N, C-alpha and C positions, 0 to 999 in steps of 0.2 A: 316456537317459544318466545315469549315477550319478556324483555329485560328493561328495567328502569335503571339508568346510570346517572348518578348524581356526583358531579365533579366540577369544581370551579375553575380549574386549569383548562382552558379550552383546547389547548394543543393536546394535552394528555387525554382528555375526553374524546377528542376526534380520533386519536390513534386507537383507543380501546374500542370505540364504536365501529371503526372500519374493520378491526380485527374480528370482533364478535359477528358482524354482519357477514364476513367472509365465511364464518362457521355456520351460517344459516339462521342466526338469531335476529329478531326484530328489536331494535334498540331505540328507546326513547330517552332524550338527554334533558337534564336539568342542571343549571349552573349554580344554584343556591339551594340551601335546605328548605326553605319555605315553599319554593315552587316545587321541589321534589316532593314534599309532603302532600301538597295539593294534587299532584299527579297521582301519587300513590293511593290517595283516598277516593279519587274520581275515576280510576281505571283499574283493570285487572291485569296483574303481571305475574309471571311464573317465578321471577327472582329479582332482587334488588341489589345493586352494587353502589356503595356509597363511600365518599371520603369522610374523614372525621372533622377536620377543620374546614367548615363551610360558612359562607356569608349568611346572615339572617337566622339560621337555625343549625346548630351543630349536628354532626352525624350521630353523636351519642344520644342527644335528645330526640332526633328524628327516629332512630332505631327504637327507642323506648315506646314512642307514640304509635309507630306502625305495628310493632309486636303486641301492643295492648289490643288493637283492633283485629289484627291478622297474625295470630301466634305461630301459625304453620307456614307463613310466607318466608322463604329462605332470604337471608341477608348476608352479603359478604362486604366486609370493611376493607377498603384500600386506603393506606395511609403511610406517612412518612414517620409516624410515631411507633417505634417498635420495641420499647422496653416492656419488661414483664408487667409493670403496673398499667401501661397502656393497654396491653392485651386483655388483662383482667377487666379493666373498665369496659372495653369493648364487648366481651363476652357477657358480662354482667348486664349490659344494656339490652342483651338478646341476640347479638350477632351470632351467626351460625358458622362463620369462618372469618379469618383475618389475615390479610396479606400486606406485607410491608414493601413500600416503594424503595428502590426500583424492583420490578418483578418481571418474570418471563410470561409473556402472553399465553404460551402453551400450558404453563402450570395453571393460569386462570382458567383456561378451557377445561382442564381436567377437574378442577374444583367445582366449577359450575355444573358440569355433567354429573358429578358425584352427589351434589345436593339435589339436583332435579330428579335423579334416579331414586334417591331416598324418599323424595316427596311423593313419587308415584307408586311406591310399594304399598301394599295393603297394610294399614295400621292396625295392629291387634289391640283390642280393648285392654286397658290397664287395669290391674287390680286396684280396687278402691282403697283398701287398707293393707299396707304392707308392715309386717311386724318382725322384729328380732330382739330377743332378750327384753329389756324394758323400753325399747324404742319403738315408736309408731310413726308411720308416714302415710298421710291421707292424700290420695291423688286428686280427689274431688275438690278438697278445700285448700290443697297445697300447704298443709300444716304438718309440722313435725313436733312430737312430744317425746321427752325421755323422763321416765319416772314421774309423769304427770306434769312436767315443766315444759312449756312451749318454747321452742327454739326457732328463731328467725333466720331463715336461709335465703341467699340469693337464688335466682332461677338455676344457674349453673351448679351451685352447691347442692341444690335439691336434686338435680339430675345425677350429679356424681354420687350422692348418697343413695338414691334409688338403685343405681347400678351396682354399687357395692353390696347393698342388702340382698339384691337378687342374685348376686354371685358370692354370697357369704362363704367363708371358710375355705376359699381357695385363692391362690396367688394371682394377683392382678398386676400385670406389668405396666409400666408407663405408656408403652406403645399401645396396648390394648385399651387403656383408659382414654388416650388421645383419639383412637379410632371409634370407640363406642359412645363416649360421652360428648366428644367434640365433633364427631362425624367427619373426621379428616384422617387421611392416610399420610399426612405430612407431619414432620417433627415440629411441634410447637415449642420444643425446648424442655429439657429435663426439669430445669428450674421452674418453668411455668407449671407443670403438673405438681411438683412438690409444694409450690405456693398454695395452690387450691387444696391440696391434701391438708396442709397446715391450717388453713382458714377453717376447714370442716372439722378438723381434730379439736381446735380451740373451742368450737361451739358445741360439739356433742360429747367430748371427752373430758375437757379440762376440769369442769366442776363436778365430775362423777367418779366414784371410787373405782368401778370397773371400766377398763378402756376397751373400746371396740375396734379402733383403727391401729394396725400394727405394721411397722416397716420391716421389711426383710432387706437389709443392706445389699446394694448391687443387683437386687432382683425385682422388688416391687412392693405391693402392699396386700395385707390380708385383713378382712373384716370378720372379726370373731371375738368371742369372750376370752 
């Protein structure tokens, strides 16, 4: 498995490279965002690991550009920026996972293998049009309409909404949402999940009489009329 590691702190990059190579991965290093982008577009990798604060091109912009061209290429962000807002920005840029420095290399291995395993599973064709009540989600055009009004969602908001519609009228815990929508078995923080639910609720419920997202205090959320 080939991994592209983009990290401007050479000591940290060296430690991660050594650890990953001991696990059997082939690791290519880039010390700035621009060179990382050049490598990503010129070669084939199974997974990319990138810092956010990078010289020449930020990890956020780099992630957006790579995901535009290679939407299924897994990207893990490693960064010292660990607030909820930072995580939201990273996931909205297209990151598949997000780890805050300092971190345990063993945890990084587990997350890498989880993402690689997910990518090798057979992908079932998605339904083109998913509907519930007066809401429609089109997977081909990535558009959402409610009562004929178009609603603009970020990629993660879209994925969260799709999962909630597919699991309508049943309780969804925060742990399940983290695992199924963010593809991680690690706690991204209760507040983090709630922030995304609130973002989605403001967009699809706020201006409409009937509400679709309901909170069950201490339990989770239900998508229903």
